[in-house]
C-alpha positions in Angstrom: 42.7 -18.5 -42.9 40.9 -20.7 -40.4 38.4 -18.8 -38.1 39.1 -19.3 -34.4 36.4 -21.1 -32.5 35.8 -19.7 -29.0 35.4 -21.9 -26.0 32.1 -21.0 -24.2 33.8 -21.7 -20.8 36.8 -19.5 -21.5 36.8 -15.6 -21.9 39.7 -15.5 -24.3 39.7 -14.0 -27.8 42.5 -14.5 -30.4 44.6 -11.5 -31.1 42.6 -9.0 -33.2 45.4 -9.1 -35.9 44.2 -12.6 -36.7 40.9 -11.3 -38.2 40.5 -12.1 -41.9 40.3 -9.4 -44.7 36.6 -8.8 -44.0 37.2 -8.4 -40.2 35.9 -11.8 -39.1 37.9 -12.9 -36.1 36.1 -15.8 -34.3 33.0 -17.9 -34.1 31.0 -19.3 -31.1 31.2 -18.5 -27.4 28.3 -16.7 -25.8 26.8 -13.2 -25.2 27.5 -12.9 -21.5 28.1 -9.5 -20.0 31.8 -10.4 -19.2 32.4 -11.6 -22.8 30.8 -8.6 -24.4 32.8 -6.2 -22.1 36.0 -8.0 -23.0 35.2 -7.9 -26.7 34.5 -4.2 -26.8 37.7 -3.4 -24.9 39.6 -5.0 -27.8 37.5 -3.4 -30.6 35.6 -6.7 -31.2 31.9 -6.9 -31.6 29.3 -9.7 -32.4 27.3 -9.5 -35.6 25.4 -12.4 -37.0 22.0 -13.4 -38.4 19.2 -15.5 -36.9 20.2 -19.2 -37.2 23.9 -18.5 -37.5 26.5 -19.2 -34.8 27.8 -16.1 -32.9 30.3 -14.3 -35.2 32.9 -11.9 -33.8 34.3 -9.1 -35.9 37.3 -6.8 -35.6 37.8 -4.7 -38.8 41.3 -3.3 -39.4 39.8 0.0 -40.4 37.4 1.8 -38.0 34.7 4.4 -38.7 34.3 6.8 -35.8 32.9 10.2 -34.8 34.9 12.2 -32.3 32.3 13.9 -30.2 33.7 17.5 -30.7 33.6 16.9 -34.5 29.9 16.2 -34.8 28.6 18.2 -37.8 25.2 19.9 -37.6 23.8 21.3 -40.8 22.2 24.7 -41.0 18.8 23.2 -41.6 19.2 20.8 -38.7 20.2 23.7 -36.4 17.1 25.6 -37.5 14.9 22.5 -36.9 16.3 21.9 -33.4 15.6 25.5 -32.4 11.9 25.3 -33.2 11.1 21.7 -32.4 9.1 20.7 -29.4 10.7 17.2 -29.3 12.4 16.2 -26.1 15.7 14.3 -25.9 16.5 12.1 -22.9 18.8 9.3 -22.1 18.4 5.9 -20.4 14.7 6.3 -20.0 13.7 3.3 -22.2 16.7 1.2 -23.3 14.5 -1.8 -24.0 12.1 0.3 -26.1 15.0 1.7 -28.1 16.6 -1.6 -28.9 13.3 -3.2 -29.7 12.3 -0.3 -32.0 15.7 -0.6 -33.8 15.0 -4.3 -34.3 11.3 -4.1 -35.4 11.8 -1.3 -37.9 14.9 -3.0 -39.5 13.1 -6.4 -39.6 10.2 -4.8 -41.5 12.4 -3.0 -44.0 15.5 -5.0 -44.6 16.1 -7.7 -42.0 18.1 -7.3 -38.8 21.0 -8.8 -36.8 19.2 -8.0 -33.5 18.0 -11.4 -32.6 16.2 -12.4 -29.4 19.5 -13.3 -27.8 21.1 -10.0 -28.8 18.2 -8.0 -27.5 18.3 -9.8 -24.2 22.2 -9.6 -23.9 22.3 -5.8 -24.5 19.5 -5.2 -22.1 21.5 -7.1 -19.5 24.5 -5.0 -20.3 22.4 -1.9 -19.7 21.1 -3.2 -16.4 24.7 -3.8 -15.3 25.7 -0.2 -16.2 27.6 -0.9 -19.4 25.2 0.4 -22.1 23.5 3.6 -22.8 20.4 4.8 -24.8 19.2 8.1 -26.1 15.5 8.6 -26.7 13.7 11.3 -28.7 10.1 11.9 -27.7 7.2 13.8 -29.3 5.0 14.2 -26.3 4.8 10.7 -24.8 5.7 8.9 -28.1 9.1 7.4 -28.6 9.9 8.5 -32.1 13.7 8.0 -32.4 16.8 6.9 -30.6 20.0 5.0 -30.5 21.8 2.6 -28.1 25.3 1.2 -27.7 27.9 -0.1 -25.3 29.4 2.4 -22.8 32.8 1.8 -21.1 33.1 5.2 -19.5 35.5 6.6 -22.2 34.2 5.4 -25.5 30.7 4.8 -26.8 30.3 1.8 -29.2 27.2 2.5 -31.2 25.1 -0.5 -32.1 21.9 0.8 -33.9 19.6 3.8 -34.2 16.0 4.2 -35.4 13.7 7.0 -36.5 10.0 6.9 -36.9 9.9 10.5 -38.0 12.5 12.4 -40.1 15.4 14.0 -38.1 14.7 12.0 -34.9 17.8 9.8 -35.1 19.9 12.8 -36.1 18.8 14.5 -33.0 19.6 11.5 -30.9 23.2 11.4 -32.4 23.8 15.1 -31.9 22.6 14.9 -28.3 24.9 11.9 -27.7 27.9 13.6 -29.2 27.3 16.8 -27.2 26.8 14.9 -24.0 29.9 12.8 -24.5 32.0 15.9 -25.3 31.0 17.3 -21.9 31.8 14.0 -20.3 35.2 13.9 -22.0 34.7 10.7 -23.9 37.2 9.8 -26.6 35.1 8.7 -29.5 31.9 7.2 -30.8 32.5 3.9 -32.6 30.1 3.7 -35.6 31.4 0.3 -36.7 30.6 0.6 -40.4 30.7 3.7 -42.6 27.6 5.2 -44.2 27.1 8.4 -46.2 24.7 9.7 -43.5 27.2 9.3 -40.7 30.0 10.7 -42.8 28.0 13.9 -43.4 27.7 14.2 -39.6 31.4 13.9 -39.0 32.3 10.3 -39.2 35.7 9.3 -40.6 38.0 6.3 -40.9 41.0 5.6 -38.7 43.3 2.6 -38.4 42.7 -0.1 -35.8 46.0 0.9 -34.1 44.8 4.6 -33.8 41.3 3.4 -32.7 42.8 1.3 -29.9 44.9 4.2 -28.7 41.6 5.9 -27.7 39.8 2.7 -26.5 42.7 1.6 -24.3 45.0 4.6 -24.1 47.1 3.3 -21.2 47.5 -0.2 -22.1 49.6 -2.2 -24.6 47.3 -3.7 -27.2 48.1 -7.4 -27.7 48.3 -8.5 -31.3 48.9 -5.1 -32.8 
């Protein structure tokens, strides 16, 4: 199947059903705020490595956490009761995304390029992204960030400099989104860690019924 090449001057994506078996939908375009917002509203996200063109993905099966279904282990509940760590949101978005990038680069490589870092910071400045920070005193020891459309949170990455810090960030996010009546947290790809915390797979059709509940999804 040929991969659709995006026109940088046009904010049009091909129907998500055109994605290949791995979820690759399109190539090219840009990382403008408008294009990123359009992409996430259709369940599409960019993921590529340094030196590659922009690659846009839309997997047919989605891995999500419904905020009210977040699982907190007994040991984590005990830890959270006694810890002196403080959890905040939107206090250092740039610091969170850069920490996600730097720790992954050091360990296994990362898709968070200079352009990605700049693009998501621009989304945040325009009110379309959110970060959660975990502090030990004045030190940022963990956190996560993602795209926020007001009803769903599309998680991008998380980091932890100390054990349990990213778990605390995710739990705080889920509890906050539950209070704010959000539909779901999109985790993009499954991991055992996220599955233990309540993540599960749903179909793209079911996923889009939460992302755009009042609209007909083209290409389904």
